[in-house]
N, C-alpha and C positions, 0 to 999 in steps of 0.2 A: 786855625785855618793857615796853610801855608802861605808864607810871604810870596807875592806876585809881582814882579816887574813886568809893565804892560808894553805890549808891541806899540813902536812908533811913537812913544812919549817923547816928552823933552827929555833930552839925555842928561843924565846925573852922575855925578863923581862922587867918590869918597871925601869924607870931610878932610882927610889930609892931603888930598891932591888938588892941584890947581884947576880951576875952572876952564872949560874948554868950549869953544864955540858949539852951537847946537848944529848938529849935520842930520838932515832927515833922510831916512831910508829912501832907496830908490829901487824900483822894479825892473827886471829884465826877464825877457822870455826867449827859449831857444826851442826849437821844434826839431826833434830827430826822428824823421820818418823810418829810417832804417830799423830802429830800436823801437819804434812805436811809443816814444816820451815825449812829453812836455816838460821842459826844465824850468821852474821859475825860481829866481834868485833874489832876495831882499837884503838890502842892508845899506850901509853897516849900522850895528847897534852896539851901544856901550850898556853893559850889564852890570852894574854894582853888586858886589858881594852883599849878601843879607846876613847880618850877625843873628845868632840864636834868641836874642832878646827882641828881635823884631819879628818873631813867628806868628803873632796876632794881627800885623799891620797889612794894609792895603796902600800901595804906592800908584797914583795916577789913574787912568783909564785906558782900556785897550783902544786902538785905532785900526780901521779897516784900511787895508792897501787893496785897491781896486785895480782890475786888469779885465781884458776881454780874451774868452776862450778863442784860440787861433784857428781850430779846424772842426769841420763836421765829422761827428762821430759819437763815440762813447768814451766815458771814463771808465777804465777797467781797474786800476789800482792806484796806490800812492805810497810813497815812502818819504820822510822827512829827516833831515840831519842838519846839524849847526856845525859851521866851520870858520877858520881864520880867513883873512883876506888872501893869504898864501895857500888856501885849500888844506891846512890842517884840521884834523875832526876836534870838535869840541864835545863834552859829554852831552848825550840828548836830553839829559835830566833837566837841562837848562830851560827847556821847553815845558812849562807847567801843563798847559793845554793851547791847542790851535783849533780855530773853526774856519771852514770855508762856507761861503754864502753863494747862494745862486740867486741873483736879484730879479730874475726872469720867471721863477716857477714857484708855486705854491707847495707848503707842507701837506701831507695827507690828513694830518689830525688837527693842527692848529692853523688859525689865520695869520701865517707868518710866511715870510719868504723861505725858501728850502735852506737847510742846512745841509750842504752837500756832502761833507764829510768832518771827521773831527779826529783829532789826535791828542792823546794823553801820554803821560809819563809810562802807562801800563800798556799801551799799543804797540802790537807788531806791525810790520808792513803788511800791506793789503794788495792780493792780486786774485782777481775773480778769473774763472776758467775761461778758454777761448770761446768767444761769440757772445760773451756776457759783458754788458756795460751799462752805465747810466747815460742816457742820451743826452747830448750837448750839441747845440748848434754852433757854427762859427758865428763870433760877434756877440753870444750871450755874456750878460754882464756879470763877472764873479768877483769876489773879494775875499780876503782872509784877515783875521785878526787872531792874536795871541797873547797869553800871560806868560811872563818868565819866571823861572825861580833858580836864581843863581846862589847856590849855598856851598860853592867850591872852596871857599876860604880865601879868594882873591878876586878883585875886580876884572872882568872879561872885556877888553876894547875891541873895536872893529870886528865885531860878530857878524856872521851871515848866515842867513836861513836858505835852506836849499830843499826844494820842493819837487820832487821827481814824480810826474803824473802818468801813468801808463794809459795809452788811448788806443782804441780799436777803431778803424775806418768805418764809415757809416755802412758800406756796402757788406761789410763783415759782421755788423751787429744783428745777429740772430735772436738774441734773447735779452731785450731791453729790461732793466729793472730799475726802481727808483728809491730813493732813501726813506727809511722810516725813522722818527725820533719820536719818543714818549718820555716825559719827564715826569716825575711823582709831584714836582713843586714848580711848575712852570708859572711865571706870571710875566705875561706880554708887557716889554718895557721895564721890568724889574729884574730881580734875581732869582736864581733857581736854589739857592743853598737854605739850609735849615738848622735849626738848633737839634744837636745830639744830646740826649739825657744821658744820665749814669745808666750802666747796665744795659740791657737788651731792648731794643725799640724798633718800630718799623714805621713807614709812612707809605700812604698808596694813593693811587688815582686811577678812577674808571673813566673809559672812554669808548667810542664807537669808531669804525672805520667807515668812510662815506662809500665805499665801493668794495666790491667782493675781489678776490686774488689770491695768491699764494705767498707765504712768506718763507723764504729761501733760507735765510740766516740770521741770527740774531747775537749781538754783543751787549756789554754793558760798561757802565762807569760809575763809580763809587768813590768816596773819599776815604781816608784813613779810619779805620776802625769799621769799615763796612763789611758786612759778611756775605752778603748775597744779593742779587736782584731776580725777582721773579716775574713771569709773564702768566697770567691766570686766563682762564674763562670765567668772567665775574658771574655769569648766569649759573653755570654748574657747579663753580667752586674748584674746578680741576685746575691743578698746576700743568701749564704746558711745557716750561722749561725753567729751571732754576740756575742761574749763573754764579759760581761760587769765586771768592776772591782769593788771590794768594797774599797772605800776610805774614809778617815777621813776627818776633815776639813782643814787638813794640805796637803791633796793630797797624804798622805801615803797609800799605798796599803796594805791590809790585806788579800786579795782573788781576783782570777780571775776566771770568770765563766767557767762553762764546758756544753756540751750538749751530749746526748746520744741518738742515733736513734734506735738502736736494734741490736740484734745479729743473726737475719735471714733476711728475706726478706724486712723487715721494714729498715734495713740499708741503707745508702746513697750510691748509684750506683755511682762509678767512671769510667769514660773512659779513656782508654789509648791513650796518645797523644792528649788529650784535654786540652786547656789552662784554669788554674786555677789561682786564686789571693789570697795572705795573706795580709791585709791591718791592721797596727797599728794606733790608735788615741790617741793624747796626748792633754792635756790642761796644760799649764804652766803658773800658776798665779804668778810667781816671778818678771815679768818684765825683767828677765834676761836670756840670753842664756845659757843652762846648759850643759856644754861640756861632752860628752860621757855619758849623763846621761839617755839616752833611750835604751831599749831593746824590742824585740817584737817577739814571735814566737807561732805557733801552735804545738801541740802534739796530738797524737791519736792512736787508734789501728785500723790497717787496715787489712782486709781479703782478700787476693788475690783470684782471680777465678782459678788460677792455681798456685800453690806455686813453681812449677818448673820453672816459669817464672821469678822469682825473680832476680835482677840484681847480677851478680856474682861478688864476690869481686876479683878484678884483682890487685895483690900486684904489677905488673909492672907499673901500671897505676900512672902516676905523681902527680896526686891530691891526691891519697890515700897515696902514700909515703910521700908527704908533710903533710899530715894530720897527719899520725903516728909519724913522724919525730919533729913535733911541739908540741904533746901531751906530757906534763910534766912527765919525768920519776922519778922514785925513786928506784935506786939501785937495779932494777930487782928484787923487792921483791916477794915473792911468800908465799901464806899463808901457815900455819901449816895444817897437816891432819886432815881431819874432825873427831871430837870427837864422842862417842858413844850418843846414842838418849837420851832425858831426859823428863820426862813426865811433861807437863805444860797444861794449856788450853788456846787456843786463843779466843781473842776478836773479836767481829765484826769490820769491818772497810769499808771505801768507796772508791769509785773509783775517781780517779782524775788524768786520764792517761796523763803523760808527759814525755818528753824525751829532751834533751838539746843540746847546742851549735852546728851556720853552715852557697848565693853564691851572686849574684849580687843583686843590689838593684834599686829601682825607687824612687826618691824622690817627693813628691806631698806636699811642706810645705805650710803652712797658710790656708789649705783647712778646712772649718768648716764642722763638721760631723753632719748629721741628727741623732735625737734619734728615737728608734725604739720602739714599744710597747712590753712589757714584755709578758713572757709566764708563765703558772703556774709552781710553783717552786717544785723541787722533789730533794732529796738529792744525791744519787750516782748511778753510773754504775751498781753496784750490785744489785739495786733494778730496773734497767731498767727505770730509771725516768730521766727527766732534772731538771736543777736547774732554779730557778726564776731570777738568774742573767746572762742568755742567752736568745737569741732571735732566731727563727727558722722560715725561710720562704721558 
């Protein structure tokens, strides 16, 4: 498993460097109404370099930085970057993954608080079309946590995380959508990773939606040696979409596919209480079992037929309480007040809808997966297109 240094932990220094006082990261928020952006900056972080011989180690635990959403409207997109104190860019690969949490809404499949979006090393910037967004009310309680992976060859000091969140005002939110997240190995309060045996293997999880609606688009997440993640109709056995990974000759993943059905009648109909399945495919050429080396989930944008039927967040539910209790805390830190708007110009970005970590599993190891014909490639959801690294049936 990749070595991960975790968000907001006690600052560590290399063995050769003198010990420095611990500096807790701070969070600030700036609202730019002209550009339609909320810019969240967190830091500073010290990210020690991780030697190759540490490749199977974990260090620390991730910590949640909490803040309140500053406006009424919807989240339309997001982009993440790392930078120095003076604004110089750092490799985005130092972010192994980041997860945003909404403590005020439940997930559709699991009795867990909503994972609003996620970012991995394979994630492109996200931008939904005009009028489409995830509803968020001013004052909703959000948080983020991340895992770092600095293999740059040197320690990185005073690093800052910058999250640029595109928003849409409430009056212009015509097509509300909500996040979908389904993991093949979710355990509330536990880990989602699993062992990857030598050769080809798969892992799957069956589930139902509690309400009907339409699935607009879907993305996936895999670890190295992951081949693809599939979304299937478990009752008919039909593969609804297969998202393939881009891997180098060492099996390291640079990207996982995505597929966009559309935002209106072309979106994929989802039936309440119908059985669906998520399947991950791995091909491990090392000849060895990779302990906790696998992960796999789908993330998507779901449009309910009736938003009022969305499952209620029951704070008395045991699973909800366990989920919140086992999320990493960070001194109940809250963000500073939003600063005044500032003028800048936004660039174009692409959709790769993702949300992260989450119930039961069914293992089908050593099963060889058939290849499927590719579809014409197109870049992102904002252009209502599908990518060449996905197949649709």
